[in-house]
N, C-alpha and C positions, 0 to 999 in steps of 0.2 A: 925036607929042604926049606929053608927060609932065606929069601933074598930081599934086599932092600936097595932101591934105586932112588936117588934124589935128582930132580931135574927141574928146569925152568921153562915155562911157556913164554912165548913172546907177549909183549903188552898188547892188549886188545881194547877196543873202545867198549863203552857200556853196551850190554846186550848178552844174548845167549849164543855161545859159540860151540859148534861141534869140534871136539878135540880127540875123537877116537883114534884117528890115524897118527896124530902127534904123540899120543900116549903110547900106542902099541909100537911105534918106531923107537921109543926109548927103552922098552922092556926086554928086547932080545928074545931068546928062545924061552917059551913058556913050558911048564911041565905038562905031562899028559892030563893030569887033573889036579885041581886045587882051587885057590882063591886069590884074587887080586884085591887088595885093599888100597884105595887111593885117597890121600889126605892132602888138603890144600893148607898151606901155612900162612893164611891171611884171614882177617876178620871182616873184610868188606867185599868178599867174593865167595862163591860156593861151587859145589859140584852136584851134578844131577844126571840121571839117566832119563832120556825122553826120546820123542819122535826124531828120526834122523833123515826123513825123506822130504817132507814139505817144509820149505823155509818159512812159510807163513806161521808155523808153530812158534818159531823163535821170535818173530815180530809180535805175535799175540802174547806170548809169555812176558816179554818186556813190557807191553802195555798193561797187562794184568798187574804185574808187580808195581809199576808206577802208579796205578790206580789204588792199590792196597796200601802202599807206603809212600806218601807224598813228601816232596821236599819243602823246606821253609815253613814247617809247622811251628807255630809260636811256642809250643810247649817243649820243643827240643832245647836241651842245655848243652849238648855236645855239638858245638857249631864252629869250632876253631879251624877245621880243615876243609871248609867249603859246604855249599848247600847239599851236595850229594853224599857227604860223609856219614851222618847219622842214619839216613835212609839206607845206605849201603850196609851198615852194620845190622840193621833190623832185617833187611832182606836176606843177608847171609845166614842169620839165625833161623829164618823160615826154611831156607833151602838145606842148610847143613854144610859141614866142612869135609865130609867123607862119603864114599860109596864103596860097596863091595860087590864084586862081579865073580861068578863062578868061572873056572877054567875047565874046559872039557876038550879032549882030543887036541891039546896043544894050542887052543884058541880061546879067546874070551867068548863065553857062552851067552851072548846077548840075543834078544829076540830079533826077528827079521827087521823090524822098524825101529830098533833102539840104537841110540848112540850115546857116547859120553859127552857131557856138556860142561864147559866152563861158564858159570853164571857170573858175569862181570857187572858189578853194580856201581863202579866209579867211572866218571866221564874220562878221566885221564889217569888210568891205572899204570902202575909199574909192572914189569914182568912178574908173573906169579910162580911161586915155588911149590912143587908137588913132591910128596913122598909116596912111592909105590912100594908096597910090601907084598911079595909073592910067597904064598905058602902052598907047597905042593909036593907030589911024589914024582 
């Protein structure tokens, strides 16, 4: 069985946002075993799997990425959409646009302290579109 679901996340401010429950609420019944492939249809945000318990992790990740990729660098040429646009593209390249999660016993088989993240790199982002592809038996 292959199933594909397209859905939209509400717009979020810049930062790292746990979206595990939002995603699972859109998926419906999962197969006994298989894979979930999740893809974001944007070039200024990304998806990641990371710590789901301590909110300091999200704050620290945001600070780390802002330190690694700064705004208003004079060598940027893609500057038409605001100071955060080119840095958002660079950050999304570092994070990536998709994740794959195993499905076991009708559930996402994440580790105890893992959650799905929307990594939003724009200050004023529009709602983000995701494509979930479920492959399973």
